[in-house]
ChimeraX commands (.cxc) that place a marker at each C-alpha (Angstrom):
marker #1 position -1.77,-78.78,-9.23 radius 0.5
marker #1 position -3.12,-81.91,-7.59 radius 0.5
marker #1 position -2.13,-83.70,-4.42 radius 0.5
marker #1 position -1.73,-87.45,-4.81 radius 0.5
marker #1 position -2.95,-89.88,-2.16 radius 0.5
marker #1 position 0.73,-90.77,-1.64 radius 0.5
marker #1 position 1.38,-87.19,-0.50 radius 0.5
marker #1 position 3.22,-85.97,-3.58 radius 0.5
marker #1 position 2.10,-82.90,-5.46 radius 0.5
marker #1 position 1.66,-83.12,-9.22 radius 0.5
marker #1 position 2.34,-79.76,-10.85 radius 0.5
marker #1 position 1.58,-79.41,-14.55 radius 0.5
marker #1 position 3.85,-76.94,-16.35 radius 0.5
marker #1 position 2.90,-76.91,-20.01 radius 0.5
marker #1 position 3.47,-80.42,-21.41 radius 0.5
marker #1 position 5.48,-81.51,-18.34 radius 0.5
marker #1 position 4.13,-82.74,-15.01 radius 0.5
marker #1 position 6.42,-82.51,-11.98 radius 0.5
marker #1 position 5.87,-84.94,-9.11 radius 0.5
marker #1 position 7.24,-83.28,-5.97 radius 0.5
marker #1 position 7.15,-83.50,-2.21 radius 0.5
marker #1 position 5.75,-80.35,-0.60 radius 0.5
marker #1 position 9.10,-79.16,0.78 radius 0.5
marker #1 position 10.71,-79.58,-2.65 radius 0.5
marker #1 position 7.85,-77.66,-4.29 radius 0.5
marker #1 position 8.38,-74.81,-1.80 radius 0.5
marker #1 position 12.14,-74.82,-2.50 radius 0.5
marker #1 position 11.44,-74.76,-6.23 radius 0.5
marker #1 position 9.14,-71.78,-5.68 radius 0.5
marker #1 position 11.92,-69.89,-3.90 radius 0.5
marker #1 position 14.37,-70.76,-6.68 radius 0.5
marker #1 position 11.93,-69.51,-9.34 radius 0.5
marker #1 position 11.41,-66.24,-7.46 radius 0.5
marker #1 position 15.19,-65.74,-7.32 radius 0.5
marker #1 position 15.46,-66.48,-11.05 radius 0.5
marker #1 position 12.74,-63.94,-11.86 radius 0.5
marker #1 position 14.50,-61.35,-9.71 radius 0.5
marker #1 position 17.71,-62.02,-11.66 radius 0.5
marker #1 position 15.83,-61.35,-14.91 radius 0.5
marker #1 position 15.02,-57.87,-13.60 radius 0.5
marker #1 position 18.73,-57.04,-13.08 radius 0.5
marker #1 position 20.23,-55.01,-15.96 radius 0.5
marker #1 position 22.34,-57.15,-18.31 radius 0.5
marker #1 position 25.51,-55.17,-17.51 radius 0.5
marker #1 position 25.35,-56.25,-13.86 radius 0.5
marker #1 position 24.88,-59.90,-14.85 radius 0.5
marker #1 position 28.24,-60.02,-16.61 radius 0.5
marker #1 position 30.12,-59.23,-13.40 radius 0.5
marker #1 position 28.15,-61.55,-11.09 radius 0.5
marker #1 position 28.40,-65.35,-10.92 radius 0.5
marker #1 position 25.33,-67.27,-12.02 radius 0.5
marker #1 position 22.97,-68.12,-9.12 radius 0.5
marker #1 position 22.85,-71.76,-8.07 radius 0.5
marker #1 position 19.61,-73.68,-7.73 radius 0.5
marker #1 position 18.60,-74.42,-4.18 radius 0.5
marker #1 position 17.36,-77.80,-2.98 radius 0.5
marker #1 position 14.81,-78.37,-0.27 radius 0.5
marker #1 position 16.08,-76.89,2.99 radius 0.5
marker #1 position 15.87,-80.09,5.04 radius 0.5
marker #1 position 16.15,-83.22,2.96 radius 0.5
marker #1 position 17.47,-82.13,-0.45 radius 0.5
marker #1 position 16.04,-82.96,-3.84 radius 0.5
marker #1 position 14.34,-86.31,-4.24 radius 0.5
marker #1 position 13.01,-88.16,-7.23 radius 0.5
marker link #1:1,2 radius 0.2
marker link #1:2,3 radius 0.2
marker link #1:3,4 radius 0.2
marker link #1:4,5 radius 0.2
marker link #1:5,6 radius 0.2
marker link #1:6,7 radius 0.2
marker link #1:7,8 radius 0.2
marker link #1:8,9 radius 0.2
marker link #1:9,10 radius 0.2
marker link #1:10,11 radius 0.2
marker link #1:11,12 radius 0.2
marker link #1:12,13 radius 0.2
marker link #1:13,14 radius 0.2
marker link #1:14,15 radius 0.2
marker link #1:15,16 radius 0.2
marker link #1:16,17 radius 0.2
marker link #1:17,18 radius 0.2
marker link #1:18,19 radius 0.2
marker link #1:19,20 radius 0.2
marker link #1:20,21 radius 0.2
marker link #1:21,22 radius 0.2
marker link #1:22,23 radius 0.2
marker link #1:23,24 radius 0.2
marker link #1:24,25 radius 0.2
marker link #1:25,26 radius 0.2
marker link #1:26,27 radius 0.2
marker link #1:27,28 radius 0.2
marker link #1:28,29 radius 0.2
marker link #1:29,30 radius 0.2
marker link #1:30,31 radius 0.2
marker link #1:31,32 radius 0.2
marker link #1:32,33 radius 0.2
marker link #1:33,34 radius 0.2
marker link #1:34,35 radius 0.2
marker link #1:35,36 radius 0.2
marker link #1:36,37 radius 0.2
marker link #1:37,38 radius 0.2
marker link #1:38,39 radius 0.2
marker link #1:39,40 radius 0.2
marker link #1:40,41 radius 0.2
marker link #1:41,42 radius 0.2
marker link #1:42,43 radius 0.2
marker link #1:43,44 radius 0.2
marker link #1:44,45 radius 0.2
marker link #1:45,46 radius 0.2
marker link #1:46,47 radius 0.2
marker link #1:47,48 radius 0.2
marker link #1:48,49 radius 0.2
marker link #1:49,50 radius 0.2
marker link #1:50,51 radius 0.2
marker link #1:51,52 radius 0.2
marker link #1:52,53 radius 0.2
marker link #1:53,54 radius 0.2
marker link #1:54,55 radius 0.2
marker link #1:55,56 radius 0.2
marker link #1:56,57 radius 0.2
marker link #1:57,58 radius 0.2
marker link #1:58,59 radius 0.2
marker link #1:59,60 radius 0.2
marker link #1:60,61 radius 0.2
marker link #1:61,62 radius 0.2
marker link #1:62,63 radius 0.2
marker link #1:63,64 radius 0.2
view
């Protein structure tokens, strides 16, 4: 992870680098935690529950 002089955060994930604003990075972190928690749910319970939706940044939404 590096912070650019423009204020964006560059996060390297394997061969991909994500360029994110801090609030979007934090929202992504929350979404990843929720996804990991869903992986811990037994598969039988998953069949009866709707798939979780990804969450954007709480204030300004996702930006490119």
